[in-house]
C-alpha positions in Angstrom: -0.7 16.8 -28.7 0.3 15.8 -32.3 3.8 14.8 -33.2 3.8 17.8 -35.5 2.8 20.1 -32.7 5.8 19.2 -30.5 8.2 22.2 -30.3 11.9 22.1 -29.4 11.1 24.0 -26.2 7.9 23.7 -24.1 6.3 25.6 -21.2 4.7 23.9 -18.2 1.3 23.8 -19.8 2.6 22.0 -22.9 4.6 19.6 -20.8 1.6 18.8 -18.8 -0.4 18.1 -21.9 2.4 15.8 -23.2 2.6 14.0 -19.8 -1.2 13.9 -19.4 -1.2 15.4 -16.0 -1.8 18.8 -14.4 0.4 21.8 -14.8 0.8 21.9 -11.0 2.1 18.4 -11.0 4.6 19.3 -13.7 5.8 22.3 -11.7 6.1 20.4 -8.5 8.1 17.6 -10.2 10.3 20.3 -11.6 10.9 21.9 -8.2 11.8 18.5 -6.8 14.2 17.9 -9.6 12.3 14.9 -11.0 11.7 16.6 -14.4 14.6 18.2 -16.4 13.3 21.8 -16.6 14.7 25.3 -16.1 13.0 28.0 -14.0 12.9 31.0 -16.2 11.3 34.0 -14.7 8.0 33.0 -13.2 7.5 29.8 -15.3 9.3 26.7 -16.3 10.7 25.8 -19.7 11.6 22.3 -20.9 13.8 21.2 -23.8 11.7 18.6 -25.5 14.6 16.3 -26.4 15.8 16.3 -22.8 12.3 15.6 -21.5 11.7 12.7 -24.0 15.2 11.2 -23.1 14.3 11.5 -19.4 10.9 9.7 -20.1 12.5 7.0 -22.1 15.2 6.3 -19.4 12.5 6.3 -16.7 10.4 3.9 -18.7 13.4 1.5 -19.2 14.2 1.7 -15.4 10.7 1.0 -14.3 10.3 -1.9 -16.8 13.5 -3.4 -15.4 12.2 -3.0 -11.8 9.0 -4.7 -12.8 11.0 -7.5 -14.5 13.1 -8.0 -11.3 10.0 -8.1 -9.1 8.4 -10.7 -11.4 11.6 -12.8 -11.3 11.8 -12.6 -7.6 8.1 -13.7 -7.3 8.7 -16.7 -9.6 11.8 -17.8 -7.7 9.9 -17.6 -4.5 6.8 -19.3 -6.0 7.3 -22.2 -3.7 5.8 -20.3 -0.8 2.3 -21.5 0.1 -0.7 -19.6 -1.2 -1.8 -19.0 2.4 1.2 -16.7 3.0 0.2 -14.5 0.1 -3.5 -14.3 1.0 -4.6 -12.0 3.8 -6.5 -13.8 6.5 -10.2 -13.0 6.5 -10.5 -12.1 10.2 -8.4 -11.5 13.2 -7.5 -14.3 15.5 -9.4 -14.2 18.7 -7.7 -13.1 21.9 -6.3 -15.8 24.2 -8.6 -16.8 27.0 -7.5 -16.2 30.6 -6.1 -19.1 32.5 -8.5 -20.1 35.4 -7.1 -21.2 38.8 -7.0 -25.0 39.3 -9.6 -24.9 42.1 -12.2 -23.2 39.9 -11.5 -25.7 37.0 -11.9 -28.7 39.4 -15.2 -27.3 40.7 -16.6 -27.0 37.2 -16.4 -30.7 36.3 -19.7 -32.2 35.0 -20.6 -34.0 38.2 -20.0 -30.9 40.3 -21.8 -28.2 38.2 -24.6 -27.7 40.7 -22.4 -27.6 43.7 -19.6 -25.5 42.2 -20.9 -22.1 43.1 -23.4 -20.4 45.3 -27.0 -21.3 44.5 -29.0 -18.5 43.0 -32.4 -20.2 43.4 -32.8 -20.3 47.1 -36.3 -20.8 48.4 -37.3 -18.1 50.8 -39.6 -19.1 53.6 -41.7 -16.5 55.3 
């Protein structure tokens, strides 16, 4: 949309072209009160000056929010990098605690006598 083609009043289609979005998005934003528009009959109309003022104010507000987020990030820059990086994998679950008798029976010298023998020789 050229600067010369901007009219003092726009419909939803022209507003969508200016905002580079769909007409449905413009109408939904208007219904929610996010865009300054007037429901006139079955369509929406927008005063161009109000729409441009709204966009300018929104741009200033969002720029200020980004500035504040950046300032907060630089103030808290002392945090270790590991707190900012997502771990690569989940920590494994904790192993169950074995009873003391089982643990004592599994010492290196007692490995063969700790449990029942599975290789019993069968004699006919």
